[in-house]
C-alpha positions as semicolon CSV with decimal commas, in nm:
position;residue;x (nm);y (nm);z (nm)
1;M;32,282;-10,547;7,757
2;L;32,450;-10,320;8,052
3;V;32,229;-10,108;8,196
4;L;32,393;-9,813;8,384
5;I;32,201;-9,691;8,677
6;V;32,317;-9,341;8,775
7;L;32,244;-9,208;9,131
8;I;32,169;-8,827;9,122
9;P;32,289;-8,722;9,476
10;I;31,991;-8,547;9,703
11;S;32,090;-8,305;9,965
12;I;32,009;-8,445;10,281
13;S;31,870;-8,146;10,399
14;V;31,557;-8,152;10,105
15;F;31,437;-8,479;10,343
16;A;31,542;-8,303;10,631
17;Q;31,373;-7,985;10,585
18;K;31,164;-7,877;10,880
19;N;30,855;-7,681;10,722
20;K;30,530;-7,802;10,888
21;V;30,397;-7,540;11,074
22;L;30,064;-7,478;11,285
23;I;29,902;-7,133;11,374
24;V;29,712;-7,133;11,688
25;S;29,496;-6,873;11,757
26;D;29,132;-6,712;11,809
27;T;29,173;-6,402;11,559
28;W;29,253;-6,473;11,214
29;P;29,336;-6,134;10,984
30;E;29,679;-6,088;11,128
31;M;29,765;-6,467;11,160
32;D;29,642;-6,492;10,789
33;V;29,916;-6,214;10,677
34;L;30,158;-6,426;10,845
35;A;30,019;-6,751;10,732
36;D;30,074;-6,581;10,338
37;G;30,444;-6,495;10,418
38;L;30,538;-6,826;10,532
39;K;30,377;-6,984;10,217
40;E;30,525;-6,780;10,000
41;N;30,862;-6,883;10,170
42;G;30,804;-7,251;10,142
43;Y;30,637;-7,336;10,463
44;I;30,342;-7,580;10,508
45;V;30,086;-7,400;10,716
46;S;29,803;-7,571;10,891
47;K;29,559;-7,312;11,134
48;A;29,326;-7,434;11,414
49;N;29,131;-7,242;11,671
50;E;29,172;-7,313;12,071
51;E;28,879;-7,590;12,013
52;E;29,012;-7,724;11,749
53;L;29,349;-7,813;11,913
54;E;29,474;-8,185;11,886
55;S;29,614;-8,352;12,170
56;D;29,906;-8,448;11,987
57;L;30,108;-8,163;11,783
58;S;30,422;-8,391;11,746
59;G;30,355;-8,401;11,374
60;F;30,464;-8,020;11,326
61;D;30,806;-7,864;11,311
62;F;30,651;-7,523;11,470
63;V;30,359;-7,414;11,651
64;F;30,248;-7,024;11,654
65;M;30,030;-6,932;11,973
66;Y;29,828;-6,618;11,896
67;V;29,544;-6,644;12,136
68;H;29,437;-6,349;12,277
69;V;29,199;-6,408;12,559
70;T;29,268;-6,674;12,912
71;H;29,255;-6,997;12,738
72;A;29,161;-7,341;12,843
73;P;29,389;-7,580;13,108
74;R;29,403;-7,817;12,808
75;T;29,563;-7,520;12,568
76;T;29,784;-7,470;12,808
77;Q;29,908;-7,860;12,901
78;V;29,921;-7,958;12,491
79;L;30,153;-7,624;12,407
80;I;30,394;-7,715;12,697
81;D;30,372;-8,101;12,606
82;Y;30,500;-8,015;12,243
83;T;30,708;-7,813;12,327
84;I;30,881;-8,009;12,668
85;N;30,856;-8,308;12,392
86;G;31,092;-8,153;12,130
87;G;30,864;-7,907;11,937
88;S;30,957;-7,533;11,891
89;L;30,685;-7,300;11,978
90;V;30,652;-6,946;11,886
91;V;30,450;-6,741;12,119
92;L;30,333;-6,407;11,963
93;H;30,227;-6,081;12,123
94;H;29,932;-6,094;12,327
95;G;30,040;-6,473;12,419
96;I;30,188;-6,308;12,696
97;S;29,920;-6,031;12,797
98;S;29,733;-5,942;13,064
99;S;29,447;-6,203;13,013
100;K;29,741;-6,465;13,108
101;M;29,721;-6,361;13,434
102;K;29,442;-6,625;13,467
103;N;29,678;-6,881;13,311
104;P;29,957;-6,884;13,605
105;E;30,060;-7,251;13,435
106;W;30,124;-7,077;13,126
107;L;30,341;-6,781;13,236
108;D;30,499;-6,998;13,498
109;F;30,608;-7,218;13,186
110;L;30,726;-6,960;13,049
111;G;30,920;-6,788;13,322
112;I;30,760;-6,457;13,319
113;Q;30,565;-6,256;13,610
114;L;30,282;-5,983;13,506
115;Y;30,174;-5,752;13,753
116;P;29,838;-5,614;13,803
117;R;29,775;-5,229;13,664
118;D;29,790;-5,067;14,002
119;H;30,144;-5,274;14,111
120;Q;30,357;-4,975;14,246
121;E;30,691;-5,071;14,087
122;Y;30,605;-5,301;13,761
123;P;30,264;-5,202;13,675
124;W;30,085;-5,387;13,348
125;K;30,024;-5,112;13,093
126;V;29,949;-5,105;12,714
127;L;30,057;-4,841;12,480
128;A;29,866;-4,838;12,158
129;N;29,914;-4,674;11,815
130;L;30,267;-4,588;11,879
131;T;30,557;-4,655;11,681
132;Y;30,850;-4,816;11,821
133;S;31,206;-4,982;11,746
134;M;31,300;-5,337;11,756
135;V;31,625;-5,305;11,901
136;N;31,888;-5,595;11,819
137;L;32,071;-5,657;12,176
138;N;32,184;-5,951;12,007
139;P;32,383;-5,866;11,728
140;G;32,542;-6,184;11,620
141;H;32,283;-6,418;11,654
142;F;32,131;-6,558;11,325
143;I;31,790;-6,446;11,401
144;T;31,872;-6,106;11,442
145;S;32,145;-6,055;11,183
146;N;32,038;-6,275;10,850
147;G;31,867;-6,070;10,568
148;I;31,783;-5,834;10,798
149;E;31,778;-5,474;10,709
150;Y;31,843;-5,206;11,013
151;E;31,727;-4,870;10,960
152;K;31,915;-4,662;11,215
153;I;32,162;-4,695;11,552
154;T;31,944;-4,617;11,854
155;P;32,068;-4,568;12,210
156;F;31,927;-4,831;12,450
157;K;31,924;-4,806;12,875
158;S;31,665;-5,003;12,994
159;E;31,439;-4,915;13,293
160;Y;31,560;-5,233;13,472
161;E;31,829;-5,387;13,349
162;T;32,146;-5,244;13,280
163;I;32,372;-5,515;13,112
164;Y;32,215;-5,396;12,772
165;E;32,283;-5,041;12,776
166;G;32,515;-4,894;12,493
167;E;32,406;-4,846;12,095
168;Y;32,259;-5,083;11,887
169;S;32,081;-5,107;11,526
170;A;31,742;-5,116;11,520
171;F;31,412;-5,109;11,266
172;Q;31,039;-4,937;11,320
173;L;30,693;-5,095;11,375
174;V;30,428;-4,831;11,309
175;N;30,128;-4,767;11,437
176;T;30,105;-5,052;11,667
177;E;30,044;-5,185;12,033
178;L;30,322;-5,246;12,294
179;F;30,323;-5,407;12,630
180;L;30,502;-5,301;12,907
181;N;30,671;-5,493;13,196
182;Q;30,688;-5,808;13,116
183;R;30,887;-5,940;13,380
184;F;31,115;-6,270;13,381
185;T;31,175;-6,475;13,677
186;D;31,469;-6,669;13,574
187;D;31,792;-6,619;13,367
188;Q;31,730;-6,925;13,162
189;R;31,649;-6,708;12,839
190;T;31,869;-6,570;12,558
191;I;31,785;-6,199;12,493
192;L;31,736;-6,128;12,151
193;Y;31,559;-5,775;12,096
194;G;31,474;-5,478;12,314
195;F;31,195;-5,227;12,253
196;R;31,243;-4,857;12,273
197;T;30,944;-4,562;12,198
198;E;31,054;-4,298;12,020
199;D;31,072;-4,044;12,279
200;G;31,312;-4,255;12,472
201;S;31,074;-4,264;12,768
202;R;31,021;-4,629;12,759
203;V;31,287;-4,923;12,730
204;Q;31,264;-5,289;12,810
205;P;31,484;-5,563;12,665
206;T;31,105;-5,787;12,631
207;S;31,068;-5,740;12,272
208;G;31,217;-6,111;12,162
209;W;31,360;-6,396;12,348
210;Y;31,399;-6,768;12,344
211;C;31,487;-7,039;12,614
212;P;31,488;-7,400;12,599
213;K;31,230;-7,607;12,774
214;G;31,301;-7,992;12,815
215;K;31,399;-8,150;12,465
216;G;31,208;-7,839;12,296
217;M;31,235;-7,446;12,234
218;V;31,026;-7,192;12,307
219;F;31,039;-6,853;12,126
220;Y;30,874;-6,487;12,209
221;Y;30,834;-6,202;11,973
222;Q;30,614;-5,891;12,148
223;A;30,528;-5,723;11,832
224;G;30,274;-5,865;11,572
225;H;29,926;-5,670;11,672
226;E;29,847;-5,530;11,383
227;E;29,861;-5,728;11,048
228;L;30,115;-5,440;10,910
229;D;30,381;-5,581;11,163
230;Y;30,388;-5,922;10,969
231;Q;30,382;-5,687;10,668
232;N;30,682;-5,527;10,763
233;P;31,004;-5,700;10,566
234;N;31,206;-5,703;10,856
235;F;30,997;-5,835;11,124
236;L;30,894;-6,134;10,904
237;Q;31,233;-6,186;10,813
238;V;31,305;-6,219;11,189
239;I;31,022;-6,495;11,194
240;L;31,192;-6,649;10,894
241;N;31,522;-6,664;11,084
242;T;31,378;-6,841;11,367
243;L;31,240;-7,111;11,158
244;E;31,575;-7,149;11,006
245;W;31,785;-7,107;11,286
246;D;31,995;-7,478;11,377
247;P;32,036;-7,428;11,757
248;S;32,286;-7,724;11,742
C-alpha cells in the first residue's frame, strides 16, 4: 500500500517569533493595562517585582523596566547583563527619573545625565497633569510609522538641540506627566520622538530613543505615567512596533 506523506510548509517566522515578555515594576495599575494590550496582540507576559527578579533573564525576548524608586544594585546588574548579552530592554517613564540619580551605574549604562533641581542650566523638573505632543522626529522609521495615526503637524524647535528644527507629525498624550532635562552623554542613540508642550514653551528630543548595548538593545519612552497613556492606541502601537521591529 502506498502511503502519501503530505508536508505542510510552516513559516519559519512561527518558530522565530519573539513573544515572551517580562515586566519588572514596583507599581502595577499602569503595567496591568500595558500587559493586557500586549496579551491582546499575542505576547506572553510575565510579571516580577524587583525582589522577585531572577538573575538570568535570557528566556525573555523583551524586558520592560518600570521601577519608580532607586533600585538595588543587583537589579541594575541583572538588567545590564540581560541587555549586553543580547536582550531587548524597554525602559518606561520613571526608569529615568530623579530617583535614579542614586543609581549612577544605571544612568551611565543608559548614557544619561540628570542634574539636580537647582542646576542653573539643566535643572531636573517634573511637569504634572498636562497634555503634550509626542513628535515624530524619525518619520521613516518602522517604529514611528507602522500603524500610527498622527493627529497633527506641529513645529519643533528644541531648547538645546538644533538639528531637529522643523515641522513634524505628532499625537497627543492627555493629562499625564513630563520630565525635563534628561541629558544625553553620548551620540550613540537613535532619536525617535521628542516632546512639545501645547504652548510650545518646553521642547526637547527625549521622548523616545534606542541604542545598542553589547549584543542587545535598550529602548526608552518617556510616556507612561498614567494608565491612560497605555490606553492611547498610538502609544500602544509605538510599543508594539518596538517589539516587532527587526533591527537587522
